[in-house]
C-alpha positions in Angstrom: 55.3 80.6 88.7 57.5 83.8 89.0 60.5 82.2 87.3 58.5 81.4 84.2 56.9 84.9 84.2 60.3 86.6 84.4 62.2 84.1 82.2 59.6 83.0 79.6 62.1 80.8 77.7 62.7 78.5 80.7 61.0 75.1 80.5 58.5 74.6 83.4 60.3 71.4 84.4 63.6 73.3 84.9 61.8 76.2 86.7 60.4 73.9 89.3 63.8 72.6 90.1 65.3 76.1 90.3 62.5 77.2 92.6 63.5 74.5 95.1 67.2 75.1 94.8 67.9 71.5 93.8 70.7 70.3 91.6 69.9 67.7 88.9 71.7 65.1 91.1 69.4 65.9 94.0 66.3 65.6 91.7 67.6 62.2 90.5 67.9 61.1 94.1 64.4 62.2 95.0 63.0 60.3 92.0 64.8 57.2 93.2 63.3 57.6 96.7 59.8 58.0 95.1 60.3 54.8 93.2 61.7 52.9 96.2 58.7 54.1 98.3 56.6 52.1 95.8 58.8 49.0 96.2 60.5 49.7 92.8 64.1 50.1 92.0 65.2 53.7 91.4 66.0 54.5 87.8 69.1 56.5 88.6 68.5 59.1 85.9 71.6 60.8 84.7 72.1 64.6 84.7 72.4 64.6 81.0 69.0 63.0 80.5 67.4 65.4 83.0 69.0 68.2 81.0 67.4 67.0 77.8 64.0 66.9 79.5 64.4 70.4 80.9 65.4 71.9 77.6 62.6 70.1 75.6 65.0 68.0 73.6 63.4 64.8 74.8 60.0 64.0 76.5 60.1 61.7 79.5 57.8 58.7 79.5 54.4 58.9 81.1 55.7 56.9 84.1 58.6 59.3 84.6 56.2 62.3 84.3 54.0 60.7 87.0 57.0 60.4 89.4 58.2 63.9 88.5 54.7 65.2 89.6 55.0 63.3 92.8 58.4 64.8 93.6 57.3 68.3 92.8 53.9 67.9 94.3 52.1 69.2 91.2 50.3 68.2 88.0 51.6 67.3 84.5 50.4 70.5 82.9 52.4 72.6 85.4 55.6 70.7 84.3 54.9 71.5 80.7 53.2 68.3 79.7 49.5 68.4 78.6 46.8 70.8 79.7 44.8 71.2 82.9 41.2 70.0 82.5 40.5 69.5 86.3 38.2 72.5 86.8 37.1 74.1 90.0 38.4 71.6 92.5 42.1 72.2 91.8 41.4 75.9 91.7 39.9 75.5 95.2 43.1 73.8 96.5 45.2 76.6 95.0 43.1 79.2 96.7 43.6 77.3 100.0 47.4 77.6 99.5 47.9 73.9 99.8 51.2 73.3 98.1 52.3 69.8 99.2 50.8 66.7 100.8 52.4 63.6 102.3 50.3 60.5 103.4 52.6 60.0 106.5 56.1 60.6 107.8 58.6 58.9 105.4 61.9 59.6 103.7 60.4 62.0 101.3 58.6 64.1 104.0 61.7 64.2 106.1 63.8 65.3 103.1 61.2 68.0 102.5 61.5 69.3 106.1 65.3 69.2 106.0 65.3 71.2 102.7 62.9 73.8 104.2 65.1 74.2 107.3 68.2 74.7 105.2 66.5 77.3 103.0 64.9 79.3 105.7 65.9 83.0 105.7 63.6 84.6 108.2 62.6 82.3 111.1 61.7 78.7 112.0 59.0 77.7 114.5 58.2 74.1 115.5 55.3 72.9 117.6 54.3 69.3 118.5 54.0 66.5 121.0 57.6 65.3 121.3 59.3 65.1 117.9 62.3 63.1 119.0 63.3 63.6 115.4 64.6 67.1 116.4 67.2 65.5 118.7 68.5 63.1 116.1 72.1 63.1 114.9 71.0 64.5 111.5 68.6 67.2 112.6 70.2 68.5 115.9 73.3 69.9 114.2 71.2 71.4 111.4 68.8 73.2 113.8 71.6 74.6 116.0 73.6 75.7 113.0 70.5 77.4 111.5 70.0 79.3 114.8 73.1 81.2 114.0 71.3 82.6 110.9 67.6 82.9 111.9 65.6 82.7 115.1 64.5 79.2 115.9 61.7 78.4 118.3 60.7 74.9 119.3 57.6 74.1 121.4 57.5 70.6 122.9 54.8 69.1 125.1 56.2 68.7 128.7 57.1 65.0 128.9 55.9 64.9 132.5 52.4 66.5 132.0 49.1 64.6 132.0 48.3 65.5 128.4 51.3 63.7 127.2 50.5 60.6 129.3 47.0 60.6 127.8 48.4 60.7 124.3 50.3 57.5 124.8 47.2 55.8 126.1 46.0 56.0 122.5 49.2 54.8 120.9 48.8 51.3 119.3 52.2 50.3 120.7 54.8 51.5 123.2 56.4 54.7 121.8 60.1 55.1 121.8 60.0 58.2 123.9 57.2 57.3 126.2 59.7 57.4 129.2 59.8 61.1 130.2 63.3 60.8 131.8 64.6 59.2 128.6 63.0 61.9 126.5 64.5 64.6 128.5 67.9 63.0 128.5 68.0 62.2 124.7 66.1 65.2 123.2 65.5 68.1 125.5 69.0 68.3 127.1 70.9 67.9 123.9 68.8 70.6 122.3 69.3 72.9 125.2 73.1 72.2 125.5 73.6 72.7 121.8 71.8 76.0 121.9 74.0 77.2 124.8 77.2 75.9 123.2 76.6 77.3 119.7 75.3 80.7 121.0 72.6 80.9 118.4 69.1 82.3 118.7 67.5 78.9 119.6 64.8 78.8 122.4 63.0 75.7 123.6 59.6 75.9 125.3 57.4 73.4 127.0 53.6 73.4 127.2 51.1 71.4 129.2 47.9 71.2 127.1 46.5 68.7 124.6 46.9 69.2 120.9 45.7 67.3 117.8 48.4 68.4 115.3 52.0 69.4 115.0 53.2 72.5 113.0 56.5 73.3 111.5 56.9 76.8 110.0 59.8 77.8 107.8 59.4 81.4 106.6 56.1 81.5 104.7 55.4 77.8 104.7 53.6 75.9 107.4 53.6 72.1 107.5 50.8 70.6 109.5 50.8 66.9 110.8 47.6 65.4 112.1 47.4 63.1 115.1 44.8 60.3 115.2 43.5 57.8 117.7 45.1 54.4 117.6 47.9 55.8 115.3 51.4 56.8 115.9 52.2 60.5 115.3 54.3 59.6 112.3 51.2 57.8 110.7 49.4 61.1 110.2 49.1 63.0 106.9 51.2 66.1 106.4 49.9 69.2 104.6 51.9 72.2 103.6 50.3 75.6 103.3 52.1 78.5 101.7 51.5 82.1 102.6 52.0 83.3 99.0 51.5 87.0 98.3 49.7 89.3 100.7 48.4 88.1 104.1 48.1 84.5 103.2 45.0 82.3 102.7 42.4 81.8 105.5 43.8 78.3 105.9 47.4 79.5 106.3 46.2 82.3 108.6 44.5 79.8 110.9 47.7 77.8 111.6 49.8 81.0 111.7 47.5 82.3 114.4 48.0 79.1 116.4 51.7 79.6 116.4 51.3 83.2 117.3 49.0 82.3 120.2 51.5 79.9 121.7 54.3 82.4 121.3 52.2 85.0 123.1 51.8 82.6 126.0 55.5 82.0 126.0 56.3 85.7 126.1 53.8 86.6 128.8 55.0 86.8 132.5 51.8 85.1 133.4 49.2 83.4 131.2 46.3 85.7 130.5 42.7 84.7 131.1 40.9 82.5 130.3 44.0 80.3 129.9 45.4 80.9 133.4 42.3 79.6 135.2 42.4 76.6 132.9 45.9 75.8 133.9 47.4 76.4 130.4 51.1 77.1 130.6 54.0 77.7 128.2 57.4 78.3 129.6 61.0 78.3 128.5 62.9 75.0 129.1 65.6 75.4 131.7 64.6 79.0 132.5 
């Protein structure tokens, strides 16, 4: 970690918090959420106790270390506790650029997305089936406000296209946004109207082809959510790949190329072959 390299006196536990831009109060809240996700009561750890941990004056219990690892998405040795004996497999994951993993969409994964949006300094690109989450009272103001600082591009499956109807044939239960008219009224229009009202660099695109994952890129990190048969979209695991230094890992490059491809289709006056003859389209909403 760059912080530890440049400031060797900093405890790894504190360096991880600095790297994410969290206060000790936010770390305590995230620990509580991790406990509550397991059906346990959050410990409500005080700032003073976290300070003692971060300055090596007191060692947290093994249970606390385990939950710290969950919150930071890392291993005990990287937080300054113990050594890494895991061998080649973890090295392989590091080489892949896999920096975080969530089993499904939950409070923690949503908090992670919100934090990444807030910290973005270059650009934000989102691609997925419907993601009515984008039109929520919490996310909509955040996205529109962020578009005043960085370009924001959102690609959403056309709620009237056949691919979207086919997706909902595989849902285990009726989806909240299965009604195209309702989805357009509650998600697409509010996004479009907010973009026009705020005057930021926010563009919304529709596409009409099937997909098996959603992607959310904030600067050099790409979150990938997998879709499955007989599962809701929010039931799929979420993986985060970081570009890191240089051109990024082959895994990161794959998903980055997918986002670049859909953006090229959006920018073209007419879809190039072979996509045009296949009826693949990407167009700006309301244009």
